[in-house]
N, C-alpha and C positions, 0 to 999 in steps of 0.2 A: 582385523587390520583395516578392512574397508571402512568400518564405522570410525575407527581412530583417525584415519586420513581425513574423513569428512569433518570430524570435530576439530581437527587441527586447522583446516581451512576456515571454518566458521570463526574460531578464536582469532585467527590472524586477520580476518576481515573486519574485526572491531576497530582496526586502525583507521578505518574510513569514517569514524564518527565525526571528525571535524568538518566533513564535507557537506553534512545535511543537518537541517533543523530537527526533523522528526526521526521516526524509527522504521518507516515503511521499507526503506532500502535493506535493513537488516532482515526483516521478514522475508523479503524476496530472495536475499542471499541464502538464508537458512533453507528455504524451500528448494532453491537450485542445488545446493550441496546435498540435500537429502535425496533428491531425484537422481543426481549423478551417482551417489552411493548405491541406491537401489538398482539402477541400470547396470552398474559395474558388477554388482553381485549376481544379477541375473545372467549377464553374458559369461560369467565364469562358472556357471553350472555345467557347461560343456567346454571341451578344449577347442577354442576358437583362435584363429590368427589374431595377432595384436591389432592390425588395421580394422578387422571386423568388430572387435570389442570397442575400439575408439569410435568407429562410426555409430555403433549402437548407443553408446553413451551420449554422443553429440545429438543424435536423434531424440533421445529422451529429454535432453536439455531443451531442445527446440520445442518439443511438445509441451513441456512445462511452461516455457515463456509464452507460447501461443495461448495456452489455456488461462494463464494468469493475466494477460494483458489484452488479448483479442478474442475472448471466448464468444463474444456476441457474433462475430463473423465466422466462427468455426461451425462445423457440423459434428455435433456430439463430441466435442473436444478434438476432432480430427481437423488438422489445418486445411484450409481451402486457399485458393488463389487470392481471394479477397483478404483473408486474415493474414496471410504471409506478407501481402503487399502493405497492409496497414501496419503490421509489426515492423517492417523495414522502414516505413515512413516515420513511425514513432521513434525508432532508433536514430534516424536522421534528425528528428526534432530534438531528441535528447542531446545529440552532439552540438546542435546549435545552441541549446539552452546552457550546455556546459561552458561554451565560450562566452556566454552573456553573464551568467550569475557568478558573483564572487562567493566563495565559501564563507559561512555555511549557506547552502541553498535549500529552498523548500523541496518537499517531497513531490515533485512533479512526475508525471507518469513516465516521460522520456528519460529523466535522470534515474528514476528507480529501475527502469528497464536496463539501462547501461550498468548500473551497480549489480543488479541480479545476474545479468549475463556475464559480467566480469568475474564475479565470485564463482559462478558456475563453471566458466572456462578454467579458472584456477583449480577448482575441484576436479575437473576432468584430467588436467595435466598431473595433479598430485596423485590421483587414483591410478593413473596409467603408470607413472614412474615408481610409486611406492608399492603398489599391490601387484600390478601385472608384470612389470619389469624387475621387481624385487630390489630396487635401489632407493631405500628410504632416505638415505642421507642426501641424495641428489634431489629428492622431492622437496627439499627446502628452497630450491631456486624459484619455483612458481610462487611460493609463499613470500619469498623476499621481494619479488616483483610487486605483489599486492601490498607489501609493507611500505614500499617507496612511493606509492601513488600520492598520498597527501603532501609529501615533500615536493614532488614535481608539480603539483597543482597549487603550491603556495598556500596551503591551508593553515589557518591559525589554530593553534591548540596549546593546551597548558602543559607544563612540565609534568605534573602529577598524572594527568590523563595519558600522556605518551608513555610514561614509565609503566602505568598499569596495563595498557594494551600490549606493550612490549613483553611484559611478564606473561600475559595470557598467550601470546603467540609463541613464546619460548616454551611454555608448558605444553602447548599442543604439539610442537615439533618434537620435544623430548618424549612425549607419550607415543608419538608415531615411531620413533626410533626404538623405544622399549617394546612396543607391540611387534615390530619387525624382528627384534632379537628373540622374543619368545616364540614367534613362528619358526624361526630358523632352528632353535633348539628342539622344538617339538617334533620336527620331521625326523630327528635322529632317534626317537624312541625314548625309553626310560634313561634318566640321567644316572650315570655311575660316577661316584665321587669318593675321594679319599677322606673327606671331612664328613663325619656322621653327626647327625643332630643329637645333642644331649640336653634336653630341656627338663629340669627338675619340676617345673610347674606343670608340664604336660608330658608325663612319662609315656603315655600311650601313643604319642606321635613319633613316628620314625621316618627316616629318609635323609637325604643329603642336607648338610648344613650350608646354606647359601647366603647366610646373613652377612658374612664378611665380604663376599663378592658384591652383594647388593650395596653395602655401605661404600665400597670402593667406587662403584659406578656412580652413586650419588655425589661423592666427593669430586669425581672427574667432571661430571656435568655442571656442578656448581662452580668449580674453578673455571670452566670454559666460559660460562656466562659472565663471570666477574671480569675475566680477561677481555672478553668482547666488549664490555662496557667501558673499561678504563684504559686499555691500551691505546685506543684512538686519541685519548686526551693528551698523550705525550708525543704524538706524531706531529712534527712541524708542519704548520699550514693547515691543520685540521683542528677545528675548535668545536666546542660543545654546541655552540649556536647553530652550526651547520648540521649537527646530528639531531638535536631536539630544539629546533627553533620555535619559539612561542609567538613569533610575529608572523605576518602574512607573507614573508619571502624567505628565501634561503639565506641564512647568515645574519638575520636581524631585521630591524624595522627602520633603518636609516632612510634619509631622503632620497637616496639613489642618485641617478645622474642629474646633470645640471639642466637638462631640457625640461620644459614645462610639462607637467603631467596632464593628461586629458581627463575630462569628467568621467566618473565611473558610470556604469549602467544604472542610472538613478531609478528608472521604472522597475527594474528587477529588484533593486534594493527596497523600494516601497512595497512591492508584492511580498518579498521575503518577510518584512516586518509585519505586514497584515496577517500573514499565515503563521506567525509564531504562536504556539499554544499557550504560553504564559506571558501575560502583559507585564511590562516593567516600566517604571517611571524613568524617562530620559531627561525631562526638563521640568523645572518649576519656575514660574515667573509671576511678577506683580506688575500691574498696569495702572496707569492713571486715566484711562479712557473713561468718558462719561458712561453712566449706567445705561442710557438708551442705546449707545453704540455697542456696548457689551451684550445687550439683549437682542438688538435687531441686526447688527452687522458685526459679529465677533471677528476679531482680527486673526486671520490665519498667519502661521509662521512659515514664510517662504524660504526655501533654500536654493532651488534650481529654477532656471528658466530655459525651456527647450523651444527654440524658435526655428530650427532648421530640420526639415523632414527629408530624409533620404530613402532610398529603396530598402535600407536595412533598419529604419526606425528613426526616432528623434535624437537630436544631439545639439550641442552648442559648442562648436569647435573654436570659436574666436572669443571666448569669454575673457581672455586676458588682454585683448586688444584695448588700448586706451584706458587701462585700469588706473585708478587713482587711490590715494590713501583713504581708508575708511573714516578717518576723522573729519574729512571734508568731502561729503558725498556729492556726486553729480546730481543735477536736477532730474526728477522723474520725467520720463519721456511723455510729452503731450499734456502734462498737468499744468495748465495755465491759470485755472481758477483756484488758486491756492487759498484765497480768502474764505472759500466755503469749507476748507479742510480744518480739522481739529488737531492740534498738536498734542501728542501723548508721549509718555516716557514708559519704557518697559525694561524692567530689570530681570535678567534671566540667570538662573543657576543651573549649570549643566550637571546632571546627576550621572547617568550611565550613557551619556552622549559623547562619542569620541570623534565626531566629524563625519567624514564620508569615505576615508581611505587612508592608507599609510603615508601617502605623499601629498595629501590635500585635505584641508579642513574647511568646510563651509558652515556658516552660522545660520540658524533659523531666525529670521527677523520679520517683524511686521512690515508690510509694504504700504507706501514707499518709505524707506528709512532716509533720514537726513543726516544722521551722524551716529557712529558706533564707537563706543569706548570699551575695550576688552581688557579685563584684568588678568591677562596671561601674556607670557612672552611670545614674540613672533611679529612678523610684519604683515599687517592686515590690510587687504586691498578691497576695492569695490569696482566692479565693471560697469559699463553703461547701463546694463539691465538691473543694476543695484544688487547683484549677488556679492556677498561679503565672503572672502576666502583668504586663506593663508597657506603657503607651502612649507612653512617651518614652525607654525604655531600649533599648540595642542590645547583643547578647551575642556577636556574631561575634568570634572571637579572644580572648574573655574566659573566665574561669573562675568557677565558683560551687560552693558546698558545701551539701549537703542532709543534714539530720538526719531520719531516717525510722525507721519501725517495719517489721519483717519479720513479717507475720502468716502463720503456716504451720500451720493446724489440720490435724488428721488426718481421715481419712474418717469415722471413728466419731463424732468430735465434731460434724462437720457433719450427719451422719445424725440425731443426737440434738438438734440445735438446734430450739428451739420455733418455731412459725410466727411470722413477723414481724408487727409491728403494721401498721396501715393505712398504706400508702405509695401514695396515689392517684396522685401525679405519676409514679411509676415503674411504674404499671400501665396508664396511659392509652394508648389506641389510637384512631386515627381510625376512623370507621365503615367505610371501605373495607377496613381491615385486620381487621375483625371478621367477615369473610366465612365462611360455614360451611365452605368448602373448606379454608381455612387452619386453622381451629380443629379440624376433624375430623382433619386430618393430624397436628397436634400431639398430639392425644389418642391416635391410633393408634400413633404412635412410642413414646409413654410409657405404653402400656396396662398393662404389667406392673409399673410403678413406683408406689410409695406415698408416699415422702417427697419433700420439695422438692429435696433434694440428689440423690436418685436420678433424678428427672425431668430436672434440669439436666444431670447427668452423661450421661444417655442421649441428650439432644438434642445435646450436644457430640460424643459418640461417633458418633452417626448422621451428623452433618454432616461429620465428619472421616473417615468410613469409606470403603471402596473404591468405593461407588456415586457418590461425588463426586470430581471431578478438579480439581487445582490448575492454573489457567491464567491468565496475565496478559492473554491476548487476549480473555477472555470479556467480554461486555458488562456494564456496571453497570446498576443499576436504583434507582429511588427511589419506586416505586409498588407497590400491593398486587398488581396483575397481573404486574408484573415479578418480584416475590418469588415468586409462585406458579409462574411459568414457570421460575425458577431451581430451585425445589424439585422440580418434576415433569418438566421437559423438558431444559433445558440441563445442569444439574448440574455446572457448571464455573465456577470463579471463584477469587478469592484471599481473603485474610482479610476484606476489606471485605464481600463478599457473605455469607460464612459468619457473621460476627459480626452482621450485619444480620438474617439469618434467625433465628439463635438468640435474639436479643433479642426479636424479635416473637413467636416461638413460645412463649418463656418467659412473656411477658406474657399471651398467650392462655390459658395454663394457670394464671394467677393468681400467678405468681412475679415478684417485683420484680426487674427487670433493666434495665440500661442499657449503652450502647456506650462504649468507651474507645478512644482513638487515640493512638498515640505510636510508640515504637520497642521492639523486643525487647531482650534483654540484650546482644546483640551477640556478638562472637567474642572468646574469651580470648586474651591475649598470653602471652609467655613469663614475664612477671612475675606471680606469684600475686596474684589480686584485681584485676588490670587488664584492661580490655576496650576494644575499639574498636567503634564503631557506624557502619554505612554507611547511605547513603540507601536501599539495597535492604532494610534491616532495618526500614523503616517497617511498622507493623502496626496492626491493629484487633482487638479482642477484646471479649468480653462479661463484664460484672461482675454477679454475682447477690448479693442481700442475704441475710445470715444473722444472726439475732439473736445478739448477743454478739460477733460477728466482723466485722460491717460488710460492706463490699463485697468479695467474693471473686472472683478471676479464674478464668475458664474458657477453654479453648482449643478452639474448634470448627473450626479451619482444617485442611484436608487436608494431608498431607505434601507438601512441595514448597518451602516457605520455610525455608531451612536453619537459621536461628537461632531459629525459633519452637519452644517447648518447653512441654509440658503440665505443670502443677504436680503435685507428688507425690500429692495427695489424689484425683486423677482416675484413672479406670480405663482410659484410652485406651492406656496402655502394655501392659496385659494383653489388650486386645481384647475385654473383657467389661464388662457393667455390674454393678450391685450384685447381680444375681440370677444372674450367670454366664452370661448369654445375650446373644448379639449381637442388637441390636434390628433388627427387620425389619417392613416394611409388610405387612399381610395382603393376600392375593390375593382378588379378588372372583370368581374362577371360573377356568375353564380358560384364559382369555385372559391371565391374569396382570395384569389392570388393575383398579384399584380406582376406582370412580366416586365422587369426592369432591365433593359439593355441585354436581353438574352438570358438573364438570371430569373429564376422563379422566386418571387418575394412573397412570403406569407403575410398578408395584410392583417391588421388588427383594427376592428371597428371600435368606436367609442363605447366604453363600458365593458368591452371584452378584456378579460384578464388572463387569457390563455390562448393556446393555438386553436386554429379552426380545423374542423373535421374535413376529411377529404371530400365530403359531399356538399360542403357549403357552410351551414351555420356553425355555431360554436361546437367545439368538440364535446362529446358526451362524457369525457373523462375516463373512459375505459380504453386501456391500451390493448393492442392486438396480442392475443395469446401466443407466446413463443413456443410452438409445439416441439421444436427441436430441444429446447431446454426442458420441457415437460418430460420428453422421452429420456433425456439425460438424468432427470431427477428419479424417474422410475428405475433406471439401470443402477443408479447410485443406491437406491433403496434396496435393490436386490443384493448388491455388493455388501451393504451394511448388514443385511440379514444373514448372508452367508458367513460373514466374519463373526457375527455374534454366535451363530450356530457352531462354527468351528471352535470357538473358545469355550462355550458352555457345554458342548457335547462331552460326556464322560470319556476320559482316556481309556478306561478299562473296556468300554464297549468296542473300541476300535483296536484293542490290543491284538486279537488274533489276526494273523495275516499269513497267507500262503506264500507271500513273496519275501525274500530276505530284505529287500529294500523298504519294507513296510515301516520298520522302526525309523529309518531316515526320513520318510515322508511325515511320520507323526511328529518328529521334531520340527518340521517346517510349518505345522498347522498354525501355531500361535503367531509366528512372524507373518505368514501370509494373511491370516485373519486381521492382524493389526494393520497391514498395508491396505486391505479392503476397507476397513473401518476408517482409516485416515483419508482415503479417497472420497468416501461418502461424507466425512466431516468437511472436506474441502468444498464439496457441493453445497452443504448446508451454509458454510461461511459465505460462499458466493451469493447464494439466494438472500441471506440476511443483508449482505452489503448492498445488493441491488435494490432490495426492498426498502431499506432504511436510509440510503444515501441520496435518494432522489425526491425527497420531500420532507416536510417537517414532521409528518406522522405516517405510519404505515397505511397504505391504501389497498384494501382487499380487492379492489377492482383492477389493480395493476397486474400486468402479465406475469411479473416475477412473483407476485403473491400466489398466482395460479401454480407456479412451479413449486413454491413451498407447500401449498396445500396438497399437490400431487405427491410430493415426496413424503409428507406425513401420512397421507392415506395409504400409500404403497407400503410404507414401513409397518403401519398397524396391520394391514391385511397380511403381509408376508409373515409377520411375527405371530399372527393368530392362526395361520394355515397349518403349521405342524400339529398343534393340539387337535384341531378339527379333523385333520387327515388321519390321525391316530385313532380317534374315536370311530371314524367312518370305516377304517380298515378292520377294527375289531368286530363291528356289526356285520361287515361283509363276510368275514370268515365264518361266522356262525350261520349266516344266512345261506351260504352255498354248501355247508356241511349237511349231507343228506342221509348218511348212515353212521353206524357206530365207529368205523375206522376213520372216516373223514372228520368226525367230531373229536376223536382222540387226537388226531394230528392237529386240528385247529386249537384245541386246548393246550397242547404242548408248544406250539408256535407262540401262542399268547403268553405262556409262562416264560419262555426264553426271551421274548420281547420285553416283558415286564422286568426281568432281571437286567437286561441291557439298558432300559430306561432309567433304572436306579443305580447304574454304574457298576453292576456285578458282571464280570467277564465270564463268557461261556464259550470255551473252545469248541469248534465243530466236532472234534473227535471224541469228546467226553460222552459216555453212555448216559441215558436218561436217569437210571437209578443212582449212579455215582454223583451226577450233578445235583439230584434232589437231596441226597444225604449230605452233601457238602453245604448246600444252602440252608437246609433245615436246622443246622446247628445253631443258627441265630434267629430263628423264627419262633413265634408262639406255637403252642401245641396244636391248636386248631389249624393254623396255616401250614404247619409241618405235615399233619395228616393229609390235608388237601393236596399239597405238593407231591407227596408220595403216591397218592391215588392217581394223579395226572401222569406221573412217570410210569407207573405200572400199566396204565391204560395205553400209553404210547408204545411201550415194549411189546405188549400183547398185540397191538395193531400192526407192529412191524413183523413180529416173528411167529405169533401163534396162528393156528389155523382159523380160530374164531376169536374176534376181538371181544373185549369186555363190554358189558352194558355201559351206555354213555349218558344215562339220564341226568346224573348229577355233576357232570364234568364242567358245565358252564358256571354252576354255583361254586364248585371247587376252585375254578380259576379266579373268581371274584374274591373268595376268601384268601387265597394265596397272595393275590395282589395287595389286599389290605394289610396282610401280615408283613409283606416286604416293605410296604410304605411305613408301617409302624416302627420297623427296626431301622429305617434309614434316617439320616439327619434331615433337618428341616430344609436346608438348601437343596439336597438331592430330591426331596419330594416336590419342591416347587419346579425344579428343572425337569423332572420326569413328566410333569403335567404340561409345562409350556414348551419344552424342547425335547420330546421323546427321542432318545438316541437310537432306538431301533429303527425309526423312520429316517433319521437324519444322518446316520453313519455314512451312508453312501454320499450324501451331500458334503459332509465334512471331509471325507477322503478325497473327493473330487476337488474341493477347495484347496486341500493341501498339495494336490498335484498340479496346480495351475502353473507354478513356476517351472516345474519339470516338463510339462507339456509344451509350454512356450519355447523352452530351450530345445526340445526335440523338433519342433517345427522349424526353428532357425537352422538347425544342423542337418535336417533332412533324414533323421533317424527314426521316424515314427514307425516305419515297417519293421526295423530291427527290434525296436522296443516291444512291438506287438508279439513277435516271435519269442 
């Protein structure tokens, strides 16, 4: 019943698939449900109050979440104050990200934590109601709550997908009801029925005929599901779209209210597209731009302009103010030297591009556009920043044509551009972003530059330099503290983080700057002037204002996004700024750290591509050894070895037991061993993840490589110890045997241990001669004679006044052991050598009693159990 309840919870959790791009959330949910089931089974080994069982299960769930998400801050998987605080902070981050991201969202750690915790809490309630309180029917309520999550979060999903996950959830719920019914019938003992089974095909099978009742139950269940699906369709006011909406909202995908919709969280959308595992073509276009412009300054397709920075991130709240028709675009701001621009025409075919949201569609267009003609219904508008949008138009599968200008100034022209007039809106920063640490950092990076262009170019060069790393797994930020952490600590991200940072730093230097989001130029096809744009070409960049040329694009993203390209007027291609010097942060002393406004900034000198060591110069590349993790690896290796021992140790060797409960413990061996092996496998997975996810190739000097090596060495050592210990014990017995009686006893113990090693049970009460005769029936003649001589010598040593001579007993023991091995299967011979059961039976029995011992500690009955 416990396993069935966990399976039902996991099957129901598949309804969450529209909320995420990847599958990490499902792995976290399966792990949480498994841990809850294991903790529930463990607490039910003894009769405990329901609140105690609930507390134990919640504690197990907390331990799992702590180990899965904050193992670095834990002490051997034991939560610490630091790990619990970080886990709480990660949950808060997940709530914040949940309010930012539209579904489907990427597998961010905070969101995965919320999903795993939610599935785990649902599993706790389901286990409590169905198993502990014996109300399986009511256990469907927590599952129903889980089933309604995508609807309340306006997740977009397909009709077929919803029907499939509904069937999975229904199957899990019915299986739980069926298991509960079987449990209730089983407690009444043997079933007495008036209907006897009469099966001509299987005349030997007797018992009650329950096939009619089973068929009736299946018919009732099927009828219930059909009624649940179709009865709501005839209820007035309740429509299918409200049950299985395929759009992003409850009840369809209409335009909604008459108020103007706000811009979606465009940075989150860009991150989500970059993190998609499978690239898909979203646009295809053809341009008339000259070949030199296509090569030196490829035209990005801009969708959004973000020019207002608040304490909660970038936005453009007044994009609809003074909007005009897209057929007659307003002039580009600040572009007065139009004679130097080249007029181009771009024809775009939208493939899998649907705009930006259910109530708003924005078009990707080259900047600056002068006219847009859309071959799609709707009223298309353009705002003063030349964003082209529509509230009632849809572009998927349609085409549109853009007339635009290609502004391609030279480096010298931008150097000589006069200072811009006052642009207060594009210099505005919240007070939190005006921190001395950020401003001093911007000034130090551009300390050698004089002109506006040189400073902007240096910022872009620094952010795209080797000290920053392109990584789609890096966390996003929308606060000043997150920005400072990115610039001084993590130094990893994608275009969103880089453009965010450059725009803020430029404004701190008094340079008008704003963020733009859209797509890169994409990849060229075999047809000249034709390109394809994929979802992974989503991009963000910084635009800087220059008098006479308007808003000019800069590329601050590190290498890693294949189709991103710096314009020809930038110096990133040469690796130098306008002064021929790679920008570097000054060092504050021998430690290599610059203290910026109370923050410790890790400086990077010219030519350094990594962090600096604590003692000054470049880091040696060897990370500190995580000794706590090494100890955890050794413990996991011990657990794995015990699990393997409990599985491979012959059952017959452990069959004799003086206690009636022995058989019950033997049945627990396989389950307990599997749990130990699963725990060890989890450590292996953690080690491999930490080893492989922090670099392009495994680094054997890394601390987590040390953990893996320690785990492997401990496993090899522990798995080799049993065979070595068995050989040492054999030698020790013969070494300490000083007379005929002691040698007879040693030979007999060795004979019994050899039988146990090969899986032949030996009850303690069986006399030596009887045991020898029973075993000799399947041994060769020489081995049989040797076994009989050993048994006779043991009986004379026990009962006779004078023991028999013992000169040949050691040789007889070797002959008998070889005969037993010859009669045993190959697997038993291998197991006897590698995992001798005579030595490991106590270890296996102790492993089987782990769950019982833990329950005894919880209930305080250890003393009673000892009596």
